[in-house]
N, C-alpha and C positions, 0 to 999 in steps of 0.2 A: 504494500499501500504507500502511496504518497504521504510524506511524512510534512504537513502544512501546518502553519498556526490560524487562529482566527481570524486574522487581520486582511482584509481583502487585498491591501496594497501590498502586501509582501507576499501573497498565497502565489501568483504566479510567477513571482520573481524565485523563489524558492524550488516551485516544480521546474522551472528552464533549467536553473542550476544543476537539479538533480537528473536532467536530460541531458546535461553535456553542453548547455547554450541555448539549443533551439530544441522544438520538439515537433513531432509527426500528427497530424490529424487525418482522420480516416478519410475516404471517398465517398462517391455516390452511392446513396442507398436504394432508392427506387429502381433504378437501371439494373443494379445488382440482382434486386427481389425477381424484378421480371426475368433477369438470365437464368435464374433457379425455378422459373415457371410459374410466377405468380401473377395473377390478372389485376392490374393496378386501373382498370378503367372505371374510375368511381370517383366521387367528390371527395372522399376519404384520402384518395391515394395510397402512399404507403401504410397510412395508419389502419386502413382497411386489414392488413396483415396480423394487426394486435388481435383480432378476432378470429381470422379465418387461418393463418399459418405463423404463428409466432416462432414455430421453429426455425422456419426459413429467415426471420430477422435475427436470431442467435447465431445463426450460421454464417449471415453476412458479416456481422460484428466479429466474429471468430476469424473468418477470412482476412479482415484488416488488421485485425492484433498480430495474428500469423505474416502479415504483409509488414509489420514493425510500425504500426500504430502507436501514438501514445495517448491519443485522445478519439474516443469512440463517441458518437453522437446518437442521441436515442430515437427511435422513429416515432417522435411526436410532433413532427413539425407540421403535420395537416391535422394531428389531432386535436380537436377543440369539443368543449362541452356542447358549443352550439350545434355542429357537426354530427357530433353522436345523437343529441337529441333528434336531430332531422331525420336519423335513422330508425328513431323508435324507441332510443335506448334512455332509460331514467337518467338523472343527473349523478345519483350516486354510481352507476354504473359506468357511466363516462369517466368520471374520476378513477375510479380503479383500472379504466385501461391506461389512464394516464401514468399511474402509477406503475402500470405493468410495464409499460415504454422502457422505464428507466429499470426497473426490477430485471428484464431479460438482458438490457446491455451489464448490468453488474455481473449475471451468472455467466456472461459470456467471458468477463474479465477473470472470474474466479477459475473457469474452465483452464484458462490460459494458463494462470498461474499454477494450477494444478499440474497442468501436463509441462510447463516449464520446470517445475521443481523436480518431477519425477523421471524426466528424460533430457538429456543433453545430445540427443541424436535427432537426424534431420526428419522433423514430422511433417513439413509443409511441403516436401517434394521437389523443392528447387536449388538446396543447398543451403538454406537457410535454416539454422539452429534456434529453437526458441530460447529466449531468454528473459530472466528476471529485471523488468524495468519499469519506471514509473508509468501507471496506468490512470486516465481520469476517465469519467463518463460525463459527457456532458448534456443536458436535459434538452432539446430542441425546442423553440417556439417559432413558428412561422408567423408572418403577417396576418393582417385583416384579411389582405388581399388572396393569401392564401387559402383560406376558408372560404371566400366567395367562389373559388376555382372557377373565375371566368377571364383569368390571365391578367386581373388588375396587380398581382403581385409583380410583373413585370414591367408595370407604369408608374405605379404609387398614385393614380388616380383615384380617389376615392368618391369624388363627388360633394359637394356643398353641405350635405346632410349630415356628412361622417367627420365628427369633430374631435377634439383631445379627449373629451368626458367621453363620447364614444368608443374611442377605440380603449380606454382605461377600463370602461365597463364590461367591453368585450374580453379583455384578457386579464382583468384582475384575480378572477377564481383558479383560473389554468394556472398561473403562476404562482399561486399560494400553493397550489398542489404539487407542482413540481418542485417548488422549494424545499416541500417536506417530502420528498420521494426518496431520500438518498443520493441523490445526484450531487456530483462534485462542484458542479458549476451549471449556470444556466445560459445556452446559447441562443442567444436572439438573432436570427439568421434571415439574409436575403433582406433586410430592412429597406424598403422601397423610397422612404420620404423623411425628412425631418420633423415632421408631425408625429408619426409613429416613434420614433427616436424619443421623443419627448414625452410621449406616453409611457415608455417603458422605463425610463428615468425617475417619472414622478412616482409611479407604482412601486418601483424596487424602494425608494426612500418613503413612501406612506405605508408601505406594508411592512416595513423593516424587515426586509427580505436578509438572511445573513448568510445566503450561498452566493458565491462569487458569480460574476456574469459578464459574458462579452457582448459587444455588439457589432455584428456584422453585414455590412451594407452590400447592395449590388450597384453595376454601372454597365451603361451600355455606349458610354462614349469616351471613357477614360476621365473624365475630369469631373462630371457630376454624378449624384445617384440618378436611379432611372426615372423619378420623378421631375427632375432639372435642378432640385436643390444641390448648392455645391456639397463637395465632398467634405471641404474644410469646416462648415457649418456643422454637418451632420457629426464628423469626428469630434467638434467642440462638446456636443451634448454628451456624448461618451465619456470626453475627459473631466466633465465638471461633475460626474456621478461616482461617488466613493466606491460604490458597489461594483462598478465595471472595472475590470482588470487587465480588459484586451480590448483593443477597436481593430477592426481590418474590412476584407473584402471577401465575400462569396458570390458564387453563381455568375462569374464574369469573365470574358474570353481571357486568354492568359496575355494577349497582347498590349491590355491594359494595365496590367497590374504594376509595373514598374513603376509608372507615371503616378498611380493611385496611391503607392506606397510613399512615395515622396512628398504628396500632397498632404497625407495625413502625418506624417512626421515633422510638419511647420506648425501643428496645431497640439500635438499630445507627445508625453514620453513615455505613454502606457505602452507594452509590448504590440506589435502589430502584428496580426494573424491574416492569412490569406489561404483561401482554397476555392480556386479558379475553378470554372467547369470545363470541358474538353474544349470550348471554341465552337462547337456546334451552335446551331439557334433552335430556340423552342418555338413552333408556332402555336400559339394560344387558342387559334380557331381551329386548326385540324386536332390537336392536343397530342403533337409527337414533335420529335428533335429532327432538324434539318441536318444532314451529316456532313454536308457538302464543304463546309469550312473547318472540320473538326482536326484538332491537332492530335496526332501521333502519341504515344507514351514516350517515346524516345524524344520528340520534339518539344513536347510539356516539359519533359524533365531538363531539356537543356536551358530553360528558364530559371530553374530554380537558384543554381548559385548567384545569379545576377538580383534576386529578389531578397536570398539572403544579405549580399552586399548592401543593398538599397535601405537595410533595415527590417524585414521581416524576421520574426524568431518562433513563428509556429506556422506552419506550411504543409498543406493537406490537397485534397481534390475535391470538387461538388459534382454536378450531374455529369453522367457519362463517363467518368473517372472510375477505375478499376482496382482491385488490389493489385494489379501489376502495376499501376503508376504509384501507388501509394509505397509499393517494395522498393521501385525505383528512386522514389524521392529520398526514402530513408536511407538505402545505399548513398546517395549523393549526398546528404548530410552529414552521415557517419565520416565521410571520407574529408568533408569540409573542417 
């Protein structure tokens, strides 16, 4: 287990020190679940597997741990109480599924540690020996737009009727449940606009959440988050919140990452995390990825040294990246 103290400001500093200065985040979850046979054509997306096939979620978590990940992210990105209720579940059943998402990730970590303790032989099949190392479980929180399942998470345009209080009311109970779930940190992912970042920051303070958090934004132009708000303004909100112990970028094409790291560094000294997608484009209308501009694992990993030099200390992958991507990132960082 990771030895960290109770103060958010030193949580990530201590963790990164134990990891040798930089840490590896896992890769895409939903696309890996689909590769293992899951049908995610559903408003709940990957969260559907919490009900239908939790064993597949555990398997994907383990694949990433065996590939070298230091942080695995729970299958709760699209798991919302409102979404579960729309499926006919009670509030209590929805809360239990949120807790289950973290429990599955913790179980995968326990299985990995057990295997690593009992065996020094190659169990992954590619010459990688399982090793004891610091591993954190992050509870994922997707945006309001992810719940809508209409593509607005990729635009951050929610309409005039959705204000700060609407977003806080939407996320409040979910954050409370995940904060008490046993996760090591809460990962606010693919944040599309400044308003939702502000809602998260205020909720963390209002609810007295004592679990550290990170804020990760998405961009489609390398300058702003997807709504058009500047990345510097968004990162400043993260910087001002004591509970936030890292700020960065996810679900963004690799070619934009270097410049975004530099922009974030101008407004915060908090650790920077990046986990880009493969470079492919998501078509929200067709609900599928358009592969024409994808980046192969070898090309993706060629960026890693530059991202590290630019100031990123936590590096992984998002949509369409695989355990092979994460294994290559881990090997690159260990050589650095």
